[in-house]
N, C-alpha and C positions, 0 to 999 in steps of 0.2 A: 603525872602525865599519863596519857592513854597509851596503851601498847600500840606500837606501829607495825602494821603488817606490810610485807613487801608485795609489790605488784607482780602478778603472775605473768611475766613477760612472754613465755612461750605460748600461753593461751591467747594473749592479746595479739601476738603476731599471727597465729593461726586464724583468728577471727578477721583480722585485716586482710590476710591473703584470700580467705574464702569470700569475703565481701568484694574484693577487687575482681576475683574471677566471676562472681555473680553479676557485677555491674558490666563487665566486658561481655559476658554471654547475653545479657539483656540488650546491649547496644548492637551486637551482631544479629540477634533475632529481629530487632526492630528494623535494622537495615535490610535484611532479607525480606521482611514483610512489605516494606516500603517499595523496594524495587519490583517485587512481584505484583503489587497493586498498580504500580506505574506501567508495567508491561501490559497488564490486562486493560488498563484505560487506553493505552496507545493502540492496542488491537481494536478496541471498540470504536475509537474515534477515527482511526485511519484505515483499517483493513476491512472490518465487517460492514461498514457503511457502503451502500451502493453508490457508484459514481454516476449520478443522474445526469450531470452535465456531459460527461463523456459518452454515456449511452445515447443521449439526444444527438450529440455530434455524429456519432457513428451511424445512427439511424438516418440522419439527413444526408450523409455522404452515400450510404447504400441506396437511398431513394434517388439520388442524382445519377447513380450508375445504371438504374434499371427503368427509367421513365423517359418518355418524350417530353420535351419542354422547349419553350422559346428562350433563346439567349438574348436576341435583339430582334423585335418584330419589324423595326424600320429597315434593317439590312437583311431581313428574312433569314436570320441565323438561328438554327435549332440544334438541340442536343438530342442524341438518340441513345438507346440503351447500349451499353458496352459490348454485349454479346453480338448485337446486330452490327455494330461498327466493325468488330473484328471480322465478321463474315464478309462485309462489303470490302474491307481492305484485302482480305485473302482473294476474293473474287477479282478485284481490280489488279492485284499483282499477278494472278494467274493469267489474266488476259494480256497483260503487258509482256509476260514471258512467253506468250504463244501457247499456253496450255489451255485445256478445257476448263470451263467454269465449274467450281466445286459446288 
């Protein structure tokens, strides 16, 4: 019979423990890398892109506030710039209250 050597149990336990720690560290590192990449992609997709549709909407709303235009030509209804409309309202209210025209 061949001589039988005992298994070095402490060394085997140490290798198992170190292997487990290494696997855990790799999993944590990959998780951190994944969530970092996800955050960068979300920033690129949602934050850094210009909101072209919103910009167009705001530009059209601003244009409606500062230009003369027809609302309905049949009823002869027009829109005037907001600044001019405010001046007319102030003047009208001043006259109604008996004050001088501004």
